[in-house]
C-alpha positions as CSV (number, residue, x, y, z in Angstrom):
1,M,-31.8,-39.8,54.1
2,N,-28.2,-38.5,54.1
3,R,-25.8,-38.5,57.0
4,A,-26.4,-34.9,57.9
5,A,-30.2,-35.4,57.9
6,I,-29.8,-38.5,60.2
7,Q,-27.8,-36.4,62.6
8,D,-30.3,-33.6,62.6
9,H,-33.0,-36.1,63.2
10,F,-31.2,-37.4,66.3
11,Y,-30.6,-33.8,67.6
12,V,-34.3,-32.9,67.3
13,R,-35.4,-36.1,69.0
14,G,-32.8,-35.3,71.7
15,F,-34.4,-32.0,72.5
16,R,-37.8,-33.6,72.7
17,A,-36.4,-36.3,75.0
18,L,-35.1,-33.6,77.3
19,R,-38.6,-32.6,78.1
20,R,-39.4,-36.1,79.4
21,S,-36.3,-37.1,81.4
22,W,-32.6,-36.7,81.5
23,L,-32.1,-40.4,81.0
24,S,-33.9,-40.5,77.7
25,C,-32.0,-37.4,76.6
26,A,-28.7,-39.0,77.4
27,A,-29.7,-42.1,75.4
28,W,-30.5,-40.1,72.3
29,Y,-27.3,-38.1,72.4
30,L,-25.2,-41.3,73.0
31,A,-26.8,-42.7,69.8
32,S,-25.9,-39.5,68.0
33,V,-22.3,-39.7,69.1
34,L,-22.1,-43.3,67.9
35,L,-23.5,-42.3,64.6
36,L,-20.7,-39.7,64.2
37,V,-17.9,-42.3,64.8
38,A,-19.6,-45.3,63.3
39,P,-17.7,-46.7,60.3
40,T,-19.1,-46.0,56.9
41,R,-18.0,-46.9,53.4
42,A,-14.8,-44.9,53.7
43,D,-11.6,-46.0,52.1
44,A,-8.6,-44.4,50.3
45,Q,-10.6,-44.5,47.1
46,T,-13.3,-42.1,48.3
47,G,-11.0,-39.6,50.0
48,G,-13.6,-39.1,52.7
49,F,-16.8,-40.5,54.3
50,T,-19.7,-41.6,52.1
51,L,-23.0,-43.3,52.7
52,T,-23.1,-47.1,52.1
53,T,-26.0,-46.7,49.7
54,T,-26.9,-44.1,47.2
55,P,-30.5,-42.7,47.6
56,P,-32.6,-43.6,44.5
57,P,-33.8,-40.8,42.3
58,A,-37.0,-39.1,43.5
59,A,-40.1,-40.2,41.4
60,K,-43.8,-39.4,41.5
61,Q,-46.7,-39.2,39.2
62,F,-48.8,-36.0,38.7
63,G,-51.8,-36.8,36.6
64,D,-50.6,-37.7,33.1
65,I,-47.0,-36.7,33.9
66,N,-44.5,-39.0,35.6
67,V,-41.6,-37.1,37.1
68,K,-38.2,-38.4,38.1
69,A,-35.4,-36.1,39.4
70,D,-31.9,-36.4,40.8
71,A,-28.7,-34.4,41.2
72,L,-25.9,-35.4,38.9
73,S,-23.2,-33.7,40.9
74,S,-22.0,-34.7,44.3
75,G,-19.6,-33.5,46.9
76,G,-18.7,-29.9,47.9
77,S,-17.2,-27.4,45.6
78,M,-16.6,-23.6,45.6
79,H,-17.1,-23.0,41.9
80,G,-19.0,-24.3,38.9
81,Y,-22.6,-25.2,38.3
82,L,-24.7,-27.9,39.9
83,E,-26.8,-30.0,37.6
84,Y,-30.2,-31.5,38.4
85,R,-31.7,-33.8,35.8
86,V,-35.5,-34.1,35.6
87,S,-37.2,-36.8,33.4
88,L,-40.8,-36.0,32.4
89,T,-42.9,-38.8,30.9
90,N,-46.3,-38.0,29.4
91,L,-48.5,-41.1,29.9
92,S,-51.4,-39.6,27.9
93,P,-51.7,-41.1,24.4
94,T,-53.4,-38.1,22.9
95,R,-52.7,-34.9,24.8
96,S,-49.5,-32.9,25.2
97,H,-48.8,-30.9,28.4
98,Q,-46.7,-27.8,29.2
99,V,-44.7,-28.6,32.3
100,T,-42.7,-26.2,34.5
101,V,-40.2,-27.6,37.0
102,S,-39.0,-25.3,39.7
103,L,-36.7,-25.6,42.7
104,P,-36.8,-25.3,45.6
105,A,-40.5,-25.9,46.2
106,T,-40.0,-25.2,49.9
107,S,-37.6,-22.4,50.8
108,F,-35.9,-22.2,54.2
109,S,-35.3,-18.5,53.9
110,R,-36.9,-15.5,52.2
111,R,-34.1,-13.1,53.0
112,G,-30.4,-12.9,52.2
113,H,-28.3,-13.2,49.1
114,I,-29.5,-16.6,47.9
115,I,-31.1,-18.1,44.8
116,R,-34.9,-18.0,45.3
117,E,-35.9,-20.0,42.2
118,I,-34.5,-22.1,39.3
119,K,-37.0,-23.1,36.8
120,R,-37.5,-24.4,33.2
121,T,-40.7,-24.9,31.1
122,V,-41.0,-27.6,28.4
123,E,-43.7,-29.0,26.2
124,V,-44.0,-32.7,26.6
125,A,-45.8,-34.4,23.6
126,A,-48.2,-37.3,24.1
127,S,-46.5,-40.6,24.9
128,T,-43.0,-39.1,25.0
129,T,-40.3,-38.4,27.6
130,A,-38.5,-35.2,27.9
131,V,-35.2,-35.0,29.9
132,V,-34.3,-31.5,31.0
133,S,-31.5,-30.1,33.1
134,L,-31.6,-27.4,35.7
135,F,-28.2,-25.8,36.5
136,Q,-27.6,-24.0,39.8
137,P,-25.0,-21.2,39.5
138,P,-22.3,-21.0,42.2
139,W,-24.6,-19.3,44.6
140,P,-26.4,-20.6,47.7
141,L,-29.8,-22.2,47.3
142,S,-31.9,-22.6,50.4
143,G,-34.7,-25.1,50.4
144,N,-35.8,-28.6,49.3
145,D,-38.1,-30.4,46.9
146,L,-39.1,-29.8,43.3
147,E,-42.3,-27.9,42.4
148,I,-44.3,-29.2,39.4
149,I,-46.6,-26.9,37.4
150,I,-48.7,-28.6,34.7
151,D,-50.6,-26.5,32.2
152,G,-50.3,-23.5,34.5
153,Q,-51.6,-25.3,37.5
154,S,-49.3,-25.8,40.5
155,Q,-49.6,-29.3,41.9
156,A,-50.7,-29.6,45.5
157,E,-47.7,-31.8,46.4
158,A,-44.1,-31.3,45.5
159,L,-41.6,-34.0,44.4
160,P,-39.4,-34.8,47.5
161,L,-35.9,-33.9,46.7
162,N,-33.1,-33.2,49.2
163,L,-31.0,-30.6,47.5
164,S,-28.4,-30.7,50.3
165,Q,-27.3,-34.2,49.0
166,A,-25.7,-32.5,46.0
167,G,-23.1,-30.9,48.1
168,G,-22.3,-27.4,49.4
169,M,-21.9,-24.4,47.2
170,G,-20.1,-21.2,48.0
171,W,-16.7,-19.7,48.4
172,N,-14.5,-20.6,51.3
173,P,-11.0,-18.9,51.4
174,T,-9.6,-21.5,53.8
175,D,-10.7,-24.5,51.8
176,E,-7.9,-25.9,49.6
177,T,-9.6,-29.2,48.9
178,I,-9.4,-30.5,45.3
179,H,-12.6,-32.2,44.1
180,L,-12.4,-34.8,41.4
181,L,-15.0,-36.7,39.4
182,V,-13.9,-40.3,39.0
183,S,-15.7,-42.8,36.8
184,Q,-16.7,-46.2,38.1
185,S,-14.3,-48.1,36.0
186,A,-11.4,-45.7,36.9
187,S,-12.3,-46.1,40.5
188,K,-12.0,-49.9,40.2
189,K,-8.5,-49.6,38.8
190,R,-7.5,-47.9,42.1
191,F,-4.9,-45.9,40.3
192,L,-5.4,-42.8,42.5
193,D,-5.0,-44.9,45.6
194,Q,-1.2,-45.1,45.0
195,G,-1.1,-41.3,45.4
196,E,-2.9,-41.2,48.7
197,F,0.3,-40.4,50.6
198,A,0.7,-37.3,48.4
199,F,-3.0,-36.2,48.9
200,T,-2.8,-35.4,52.6
201,D,-1.2,-32.6,54.5
202,S,1.0,-32.6,57.6
203,A,-2.1,-32.9,59.8
204,S,-3.3,-36.0,57.9
205,R,-6.2,-34.0,56.4
206,K,-7.5,-35.0,53.0
207,Q,-6.7,-32.4,50.3
208,V,-7.9,-34.4,47.3
209,I,-11.5,-35.8,47.4
210,Y,-12.3,-38.4,44.7
211,P,-15.5,-40.4,45.3
212,S,-16.6,-42.8,42.6
213,S,-19.3,-41.4,40.4
214,D,-22.8,-42.7,41.2
215,W,-23.6,-42.5,37.4
216,P,-22.2,-44.6,34.6
217,V,-20.3,-42.5,32.0
218,Q,-23.1,-43.2,29.5
219,E,-25.4,-41.1,31.6
220,W,-23.0,-38.2,32.4
221,S,-23.9,-34.7,31.4
222,T,-24.2,-33.6,27.8
223,N,-23.4,-30.0,28.8
224,W,-19.9,-29.1,29.9
225,L,-21.5,-27.0,32.8
226,G,-22.2,-30.3,34.5
227,F,-18.5,-30.9,34.9
228,S,-17.6,-27.2,35.7
229,R,-17.6,-27.7,39.5
230,Y,-14.8,-30.3,39.4
231,D,-11.1,-29.5,39.5
232,G,-10.4,-32.7,37.6
233,V,-12.0,-35.7,35.9
234,V,-10.5,-39.2,35.8
235,V,-11.7,-41.7,33.3
236,T,-10.3,-44.8,31.5
237,S,-9.8,-45.1,27.7
238,E,-12.6,-47.6,27.7
239,D,-14.9,-45.0,29.3
240,L,-14.2,-42.6,26.4
241,H,-14.9,-45.2,23.8
242,S,-18.2,-46.1,25.5
243,M,-19.4,-42.5,26.0
244,P,-22.1,-41.1,23.7
245,A,-20.8,-38.4,21.4
246,A,-22.6,-35.7,23.3
247,V,-21.1,-36.7,26.6
248,Q,-17.6,-36.9,25.1
249,S,-18.0,-33.5,23.5
250,A,-19.1,-32.0,26.8
251,L,-16.1,-33.5,28.6
252,W,-13.8,-32.1,25.9
253,H,-15.3,-28.6,26.2
254,Y,-14.8,-28.8,30.0
255,L,-11.1,-29.6,29.3
256,E,-10.8,-26.6,26.9
257,C,-12.4,-24.3,29.4
258,G,-9.7,-24.9,31.9
259,G,-10.5,-28.3,33.4
260,S,-8.2,-31.2,34.0
261,L,-8.7,-34.6,32.4
262,M,-6.7,-37.7,33.3
263,V,-7.1,-40.7,31.0
264,L,-6.0,-44.1,32.4
265,G,-4.8,-45.8,29.3
266,T,-4.1,-44.5,25.7
267,W,-6.2,-42.0,23.8
268,P,-5.4,-40.1,20.6
269,V,-4.9,-36.4,21.0
270,P,-6.0,-34.2,18.1
271,S,-3.1,-33.1,15.9
272,Q,-3.4,-29.4,16.7
273,W,-2.6,-30.1,20.4
274,Q,0.1,-32.7,20.0
275,G,2.8,-30.0,19.8
276,W,1.5,-28.6,23.2
277,R,3.1,-31.4,25.2
278,E,5.3,-31.7,28.2
279,E,6.2,-34.6,30.4
280,I,6.0,-35.2,34.1
281,T,9.1,-37.1,35.3
282,D,10.6,-37.9,38.6
283,G,13.1,-35.1,38.0
284,N,10.3,-32.5,38.4
285,Q,10.3,-33.1,42.1
286,E,10.1,-29.8,44.0
287,E,10.0,-31.1,47.6
288,E,10.9,-34.3,49.4
289,P,8.5,-36.3,51.5
290,S,7.8,-34.7,54.9
291,S,9.4,-37.6,56.8
292,V,11.5,-40.6,56.4
293,A,8.5,-42.7,57.3
294,A,6.5,-41.2,54.4
295,A,9.4,-41.9,52.0
296,K,9.5,-45.5,53.1
297,K,5.8,-45.8,52.8
298,K,6.0,-44.9,49.1
299,P,9.5,-45.2,47.7
300,R,10.4,-42.9,44.8
301,A,10.1,-44.5,41.4
302,R,12.3,-43.4,38.4
303,G,11.8,-43.8,34.8
304,P,8.1,-43.3,33.7
305,R,7.2,-40.2,31.9
306,L,3.6,-39.0,32.0
307,P,2.7,-36.9,29.0
308,V,0.6,-33.8,29.7
309,Y,-1.1,-32.0,26.8
310,H,-2.2,-28.4,27.0
311,V,-5.6,-28.4,25.4
312,G,-7.2,-24.9,25.3
313,F,-7.0,-23.5,28.8
314,G,-6.9,-27.0,30.3
315,E,-4.5,-29.9,30.8
316,M,-4.9,-33.6,29.8
317,I,-2.8,-36.4,31.4
318,V,-2.6,-39.7,29.5
319,T,-1.1,-42.5,31.5
320,G,-0.6,-44.9,28.6
321,E,0.9,-48.2,29.7
322,I,2.3,-46.8,32.9
323,D,1.4,-48.8,36.0
324,A,0.3,-46.9,39.1
325,T,3.1,-48.5,41.2
326,Q,5.6,-46.8,38.9
327,V,4.4,-43.3,39.7
328,G,6.5,-41.7,42.4
329,W,6.2,-38.8,44.8
330,A,7.3,-36.1,42.3
331,H,4.8,-37.4,39.7
332,W,1.9,-37.2,42.2
333,Q,2.9,-33.7,43.3
334,A,3.0,-32.6,39.7
335,I,-0.4,-34.2,39.0
336,R,-1.8,-32.4,42.0
337,L,-0.5,-29.1,40.7
338,V,-2.4,-29.8,37.4
339,W,-5.6,-30.1,39.4
340,T,-4.8,-27.1,41.5
341,R,-4.4,-24.9,38.5
342,S,-8.0,-25.7,37.5
343,R,-9.3,-24.3,40.8
344,T,-6.9,-21.4,41.2
345,P,-9.1,-18.7,39.5
346,W,-11.7,-19.2,42.2
347,A,-9.4,-19.4,45.1
348,R,-9.6,-15.7,45.7
349,G,-12.6,-13.4,46.2
350,F,-13.2,-9.7,46.0
351,A,-15.6,-7.4,47.8
352,R,-17.9,-5.5,45.5
353,S,-15.9,-2.2,46.0
354,D,-12.6,-4.0,45.3
355,A,-14.0,-5.7,42.2
356,N,-15.1,-2.3,40.8
357,L,-11.6,-0.9,41.5
358,K,-10.0,-3.8,39.7
359,F,-12.4,-3.8,36.8
360,P,-14.3,-0.4,36.8
361,V,-17.5,-0.3,34.7
362,V,-18.0,3.4,35.2
363,E,-15.4,6.0,35.8
364,R,-16.9,7.7,38.9
365,L,-19.1,5.7,41.2
366,N,-18.9,8.0,44.3
367,T,-22.1,9.5,45.7
368,P,-22.2,13.3,45.3
369,V,-22.1,13.9,49.0
370,R,-21.5,17.7,48.8
371,G,-24.3,18.4,46.4
372,L,-26.8,16.2,48.4
373,F,-25.7,17.9,51.6
374,V,-26.4,21.4,50.1
375,L,-29.7,20.2,48.7
376,M,-30.8,18.7,52.1
377,L,-29.7,21.9,53.9
378,V,-31.7,24.1,51.5
379,F,-34.7,21.7,51.9
380,A,-34.5,21.9,55.7
381,I,-34.4,25.7,55.7
382,T,-37.1,26.0,53.1
383,I,-39.6,23.6,54.7
384,G,-38.9,24.7,58.2
385,P,-38.0,28.4,59.2
386,A,-38.6,30.0,55.8
387,N,-41.9,28.3,55.2
388,L,-43.1,29.1,58.8
389,V,-42.0,32.8,58.7
390,L,-43.5,33.4,55.3
391,L,-46.9,31.9,56.2
392,A,-46.9,33.8,59.6
393,R,-46.5,37.1,57.8
394,K,-49.4,36.3,55.5
395,R,-51.4,34.9,58.4
396,K,-51.9,31.6,56.5
397,K,-50.3,29.1,58.9
398,L,-53.0,26.6,58.0
399,W,-51.5,26.5,54.5
400,M,-48.7,24.3,56.0
401,L,-51.0,21.4,55.4
402,W,-50.3,21.7,51.7
403,T,-47.0,23.7,51.5
404,V,-45.0,21.0,53.4
405,P,-46.0,18.2,51.1
406,A,-45.5,20.4,48.0
407,I,-42.0,21.4,49.1
408,S,-41.2,17.7,49.8
409,L,-42.5,16.6,46.4
410,A,-40.5,19.4,44.7
411,T,-37.3,18.3,46.5
412,C,-37.9,14.6,45.6
413,L,-38.3,15.6,41.9
414,A,-35.2,17.7,42.1
415,V,-33.1,14.8,43.5
416,S,-34.5,12.5,40.9
417,G,-33.9,15.0,38.1
418,Y,-30.3,15.6,39.3
419,A,-29.7,11.8,39.3
420,L,-31.1,11.5,35.8
421,W,-29.2,14.5,34.5
422,A,-25.9,13.2,36.0
423,E,-26.2,9.5,35.0
424,G,-29.1,9.2,32.6
425,I,-31.2,6.0,32.4
426,S,-29.0,3.9,30.1
427,A,-27.0,1.0,31.5
428,Y,-23.3,0.5,31.1
429,T,-21.4,-2.7,30.3
430,R,-17.8,-3.6,30.1
431,T,-16.2,-6.8,28.8
432,E,-12.6,-8.0,28.6
433,T,-12.1,-11.5,27.1
434,L,-9.6,-13.9,25.7
435,T,-10.7,-16.6,23.2
436,I,-8.8,-19.6,21.9
437,L,-10.1,-20.2,18.4
438,D,-9.2,-23.6,17.1
439,E,-9.8,-23.2,13.4
440,Q,-9.4,-26.9,12.6
441,S,-12.2,-28.0,14.9
442,H,-14.1,-24.6,14.7
443,Q,-14.1,-24.5,18.5
444,A,-14.0,-21.2,20.4
445,T,-13.2,-21.2,24.1
446,T,-13.6,-17.9,25.9
447,I,-12.7,-16.6,29.4
448,G,-13.0,-13.1,30.8
449,W,-14.6,-10.5,33.0
450,L,-18.0,-8.9,32.6
451,A,-19.3,-5.8,34.5
452,F,-22.7,-4.1,34.5
453,Y,-24.0,-0.9,35.9
454,S,-27.5,0.6,35.7
455,P,-29.0,3.8,37.3
456,L,-32.3,1.9,37.3
457,T,-32.9,-1.8,38.1
458,P,-33.3,-3.4,34.6
459,G,-36.5,-5.4,34.3
460,E,-35.2,-7.7,31.6
461,G,-32.4,-9.3,33.6
462,L,-29.4,-10.9,31.9
463,H,-29.4,-13.3,29.0
464,F,-26.7,-15.8,28.2
465,S,-26.4,-19.1,26.3
466,Y,-26.7,-22.6,27.7
467,E,-22.9,-23.0,27.3
468,T,-21.9,-19.9,29.4
469,E,-20.7,-20.2,33.0
470,L,-21.0,-17.1,35.1
471,T,-19.3,-16.6,38.5
472,A,-19.5,-13.6,40.7
473,P,-16.0,-12.8,42.0
474,Q,-17.4,-11.5,45.3
475,P,-18.7,-14.2,47.7
476,P,-22.4,-13.7,48.8
477,Y,-21.5,-12.7,52.4
478,W,-19.1,-10.0,51.0
479,I,-21.8,-8.2,49.2
480,G,-23.2,-6.4,52.2
481,Q,-26.4,-6.2,54.2
482,G,-29.9,-6.5,52.8
483,S,-31.6,-9.1,50.7
484,S,-31.2,-10.0,47.1
485,L,-33.2,-13.0,46.1
486,R,-32.1,-14.3,42.7
487,S,-33.9,-16.3,40.1
488,V,-32.8,-18.2,37.0
489,D,-35.0,-19.3,34.1
490,W,-33.6,-22.0,31.7
491,T,-36.6,-22.1,29.3
492,Q,-35.2,-20.2,26.3
493,D,-31.7,-19.5,27.4
494,Q,-29.8,-18.9,30.7
495,H,-31.9,-16.0,31.9
496,L,-30.7,-14.4,35.1
497,A,-34.1,-12.9,35.7
498,T,-34.2,-11.0,39.0
499,G,-31.9,-10.0,41.7
500,W,-28.6,-10.1,39.8
501,I,-28.4,-6.3,39.1
502,A,-29.5,-3.6,41.5
503,A,-29.8,0.1,40.7
504,R,-26.6,2.1,41.1
505,A,-24.6,-1.0,42.2
506,P,-22.0,-2.5,39.9
507,A,-22.3,-6.2,39.2
508,H,-19.2,-8.2,38.1
509,F,-18.9,-11.7,36.7
510,T,-16.1,-14.0,35.5
511,V,-17.2,-16.0,32.5
512,R,-16.2,-19.2,30.7
513,K,-17.7,-20.4,27.5
514,S,-17.2,-23.0,24.8
515,E,-19.0,-23.2,21.5
516,V,-18.7,-24.0,17.8
517,R,-17.9,-20.9,15.7
518,R,-17.0,-20.4,12.0
519,E,-15.0,-17.2,12.3
520,R,-11.4,-17.3,11.0
521,L,-8.4,-15.3,9.9
522,S,-7.6,-16.0,6.3
523,L,-3.9,-15.7,5.1
524,R,-2.6,-15.7,1.6
525,R,0.9,-15.3,0.1
526,E,1.5,-12.5,-2.4
527,A,3.6,-12.8,-5.5
528,N,6.5,-10.9,-3.7
529,G,6.5,-13.4,-0.9
530,S,4.7,-11.2,1.7
531,F,1.5,-12.2,3.5
532,T,-1.9,-10.6,3.5
533,A,-4.5,-11.2,6.3
534,V,-8.3,-11.1,5.7
535,N,-10.3,-10.3,8.8
536,G,-13.1,-12.8,9.2
537,L,-13.3,-12.6,13.0
538,G,-16.5,-10.6,13.1
539,A,-15.1,-7.4,14.6
540,D,-12.5,-4.7,13.7
541,I,-8.9,-5.7,14.5
542,R,-6.9,-3.2,16.5
543,Q,-3.6,-5.1,16.2
544,L,-2.6,-8.4,14.8
545,W,0.5,-10.7,15.3
546,W,1.0,-13.9,13.4
547,A,3.9,-16.5,13.6
548,D,4.5,-18.5,10.5
549,Q,5.6,-22.1,10.5
550,D,9.3,-21.1,10.6
551,G,8.7,-19.0,13.8
552,R,8.9,-15.6,12.1
553,M,6.6,-12.9,13.5
554,H,4.4,-10.7,11.3
555,T,2.1,-7.8,12.3
556,A,-0.5,-5.4,11.1
557,D,-2.7,-2.7,12.6
558,K,-6.3,-1.6,12.2
559,I,-8.0,-4.1,9.9
560,A,-11.8,-3.6,9.6
561,A,-14.1,-6.5,9.7
562,G,-14.1,-8.2,6.2
563,A,-11.1,-6.1,5.1
564,S,-7.6,-7.1,4.4
565,A,-4.1,-5.8,5.2
566,Q,-0.5,-6.7,4.4
567,L,1.5,-8.1,7.2
568,Q,4.9,-6.6,8.1
569,P,7.7,-9.0,9.2
570,L,9.2,-8.8,12.7
571,G,11.7,-10.9,14.6
572,Q,11.8,-14.5,15.6
573,V,9.0,-15.9,17.9
574,Q,9.7,-17.4,21.3
575,R,8.1,-20.9,21.5
576,G,6.4,-20.7,24.8
577,L,4.6,-23.8,26.0
578,G,1.6,-23.6,28.3
579,G,1.1,-19.9,28.0
580,M,-2.7,-20.1,27.8
581,R,-2.8,-22.5,30.7
582,M,-0.6,-20.2,32.8
583,T,-2.9,-17.2,31.8
584,F,-5.9,-19.2,33.1
585,S,-4.4,-20.2,36.4
586,Q,-3.4,-16.7,37.4
587,D,-5.2,-13.4,37.7
588,W,-7.0,-13.2,34.3
589,L,-6.8,-9.5,33.8
590,E,-3.1,-9.4,34.6
591,G,-2.6,-12.3,32.2
592,F,-4.5,-10.5,29.5
593,E,-2.3,-7.5,29.9
594,S,0.9,-9.6,29.8
595,L,-0.4,-11.3,26.6
596,R,-1.0,-7.9,24.9
597,K,2.4,-6.5,25.9
598,N,4.4,-9.6,25.0
599,P,2.7,-11.6,22.3
600,D,6.0,-13.1,21.1
601,A,6.3,-14.9,24.5
602,F,3.1,-16.8,24.0
603,L,2.7,-17.3,20.2
604,R,3.7,-20.6,18.7
605,P,4.3,-21.3,15.0
606,G,1.1,-21.4,13.1
607,C,-0.8,-19.2,15.6
608,Y,-1.9,-15.6,15.8
609,L,-3.1,-13.1,18.3
610,A,-5.7,-10.5,17.4
611,V,-6.8,-7.6,19.6
612,L,-10.4,-6.7,18.7
613,E,-12.5,-3.6,19.3
614,A,-15.6,-5.7,20.3
615,S,-16.3,-9.2,21.8
616,P,-18.0,-11.2,19.1
617,F,-17.5,-14.5,21.0
618,L,-19.6,-13.4,24.0
619,E,-23.2,-12.4,24.1
620,E,-24.1,-8.9,25.3
621,G,-26.0,-10.1,28.4
622,L,-27.8,-6.8,29.1
623,R,-29.6,-6.0,25.9
624,S,-30.8,-2.5,26.9
625,A,-27.3,-1.2,27.6
626,R,-26.3,1.8,25.5
627,T,-22.8,2.4,26.6
628,K,-20.5,-0.6,25.9
629,K,-16.8,-0.9,26.5
630,S,-15.2,-4.0,25.1
631,L,-11.8,-5.4,24.5
632,A,-11.3,-8.9,23.2
633,M,-8.3,-10.9,22.2
634,V,-8.3,-14.0,20.0
635,Y,-5.5,-16.6,20.1
636,G,-6.0,-18.4,16.8
637,I,-4.6,-21.8,16.0
638,K,-4.2,-22.4,12.3
639,Q,-1.5,-25.1,12.1
640,E,-1.2,-24.6,8.3
641,S,2.0,-25.1,6.4
642,P,3.3,-22.3,4.1
643,D,2.3,-24.3,1.0
644,Q,-1.3,-24.1,2.0
645,Y,-1.5,-20.3,1.7
646,R,-2.8,-19.3,-1.7
647,E,-0.9,-17.0,-3.8
648,R,-2.6,-14.1,-5.5
């Protein structure tokens, strides 16, 4: 039982005691107050109060199936996915079972903008164990326990699982807290404890929360979505060596998608990212300690240089041989800014109307008030005075029993026909994305905006891959009144089944994705010394800029997919460091526009920027959509020398 549950228990018992006597009531509430102020395992390492013991994973047997479940994530966060890991063991030596796990089994609410169901179905073969993950998008989930369905039969009892232990979800505009994931070995080094003085504000409130992970790094998530809710991850070099390849890959994808990774010790950085390096020094200090006492508490240290590598949209800090006592005030402030940049895209929210103004999916979304008013006026006159006068003249007033329903039906058909004529039945989609394509590792990392609009509620829902993170830019309580119960099915893919799109209401999402892709832009040198580009990016190129190894810019326009075009030379490229990271940490749409208008301010030697007519690195989402508006940019990293380009 967690701390909040214990407090709730005391409050409920207090109300019951009130019915008996005031003395018993006072005793219960005194115990509750003592619980609030009682010391728990709270030290500088945790950045906040935690329980002295970690509740064991919930486990129970249902016939042949033994089920164990737990939440891998902990602590509150306002963005990213929450991961629940479920282990299913089939004890039968001969028979396989189809098992569906669904949460919550018990819902606290059937109304409101919440997630009603997250489920996944797997086939568990005889005498085997299947480990599956359920991911909760950044949306409230009201309820507890895990429902088990075996071969289509829902079990009478649910698996007890307190979902509130995983931490809160949801957007809070006043919350500036940075949430970190710290490995157990990194926690023992107590490196972050030296920065405690820089992690509190003037009111002594914790602004950086870094509890030690309850899980060893060998059991961390194998999907980068399991790290997406953290603003930073802190591990040791020994952790990285001991991690399974799948966990290490997931952590690297998290970094490329805009996360922050701090490695205590030394770790080799891939060659394509070694040039994207800057250093944190004591000279980067932007503000002095708030008081003389604070300065004396932690004197400034000069000398050490912490390398920071820009990897994809993220930042990686490698401490090397630097001791924590050498890190001064300016270093910790700069490190804190690194973590802050990972959470900045979710530090703002938009109401639904504002989101559509910022990223309109349809040109006109206004209700035709004038036409509807005229139609209702004609309807009122027709069904009332006109109908009554006409039937009175014919002495057929009894006919009102069928003329009134007939006129009402005709009006409804007219309104529906007008709506279909004005908007049709086809859905609309709009995408705008930026992809960093690392051609050496074949890794494509994409961020962007998605928008959907449908005159009718689509029955198919939205479909995305297991590697795609979707976040609604408008908080749940900004959507408006009413109820919108959502469901997610992870059986075949990430299926946002119901409640995510309503008829005549635009739905917006910000998206992050990391995956392995084979697309590339091929370059070759002609006999006259010029360069030719072959479009292998999977979509028509509207415009292309490329910077060679000497920093000279080349450009071309309108290259069809699979076709080639000769590049025209331009001027010298500006070697801007961190452009992709800065684009991530600001308003994405504004960053995309700046990138399109000033590619020379972002391109580095050996890189190119291609503006595409479609988004090949992002799935469609709504398969039934007929009208699609897409704009995609690809920032490609080739890192090839001029000698590697083949001459014709």
